[in-house]
Every structure is written in C-alpha cells, then in structure tokens.
N, C-alpha and C positions, 0 to 999 in steps of 0.2 A: 504494500500500500504506500502511497505517496505521503510525504510529510510525517512519517512515523506512525500513521494510523495502523493499528494491529488488525489482523484478520478477525480476531476475537471481537474487537470493538465494532468493526464493520458489520459482522454477522449479527451482533447484538442489536445494533441500530436498525438493521434490515427488518428484524422481527419485533421491534419495540413499538409501543403505542405512541403515535405521533400527536396525541392529544397534549403531551407535555412539551412545552416550548423549548426546553433545553435539549430534548431528544430530537425535536424537529430541526433545531440548529445543528446538532451533530450530524444528522442525516444529510443535511445540505452541505456541510463542510467536507464530509468524507466523499460525497458524490462528486463535488467540484474540486477536491484537492486543495482546499483552503487551509493553510497551516494554523494550528492552534495558537501559535504566538501572534499571528495576525489578528485572529478573533479577539484574543485577550487584550492586545494593544488597542484595538478599535473600541472595545467596550469598557476599557479601564478596569479590568479585573486580572487576576492571576491566571496562568495557564492551568494550574490545579483546579481553580474554580470552573473553568471551561470544561475540563475533563470530567469533573463531577456532574456538571449539567448533562454532558453527553451520555454518561453512564446512568443517569437518572438517580444519582445518589443525593443530589440537592436540586432544588427548584430555584430558578432565577428569582431574585427579589423583584417586587413590583416596579421599582425604579429602573430595572434593566429590561423590562418587557418591550417597551417601545424601541429602545436602541437595538435590541436583538431583532425585532421585526424589520426595522429599517435596514440593518445589516444584511439580512436575508434578501430583502427586496433589492437592495443595491447590487448584490452579487449573484442574482438569478442567472444571468447569461454568461457568466465567467467560465472560461475553460482554458 
C-alpha cells in the first residue's frame, strides 16, 4: 500500500461502517493514497489521532467534522 497504509488497515476500512466520519476519511485517504501526515497537517491534529479515527478507535470531535468534510470534498478527484 502506498504511504505506509497496511493491508490490514485497508481491509478493515473496506468492511467498516462508513457511517463514522473518521472511517469515511480513512477510506478516502487509502483509496486516493493521501498520506496520513498530510491529513494530520491539514486538520491540525497528530498522525496518531488520524490513525485512531481511521481504525474507529476514536471519533473526531465536533470541531473537526466540518474540516474533515471539507478535506474530503477538496481531495475527491486527486490521484
């Protein structure tokens, strides 16, 4: 996988419930090969926080919801 995404994470995200914003973000980033460091920098959080969202271990705070949705929207056509 590109940018250090493990096959385990990619498989987990493929089967995960997209109802959770962090998992939706993870699916988007893995699919388009967007590095975790770029996501973290863009959202002003740590890489560990982003990984925790991707794995569904934590849910993004309300203050991060709009920036996450904006990030996904801004990077929809990236390849």
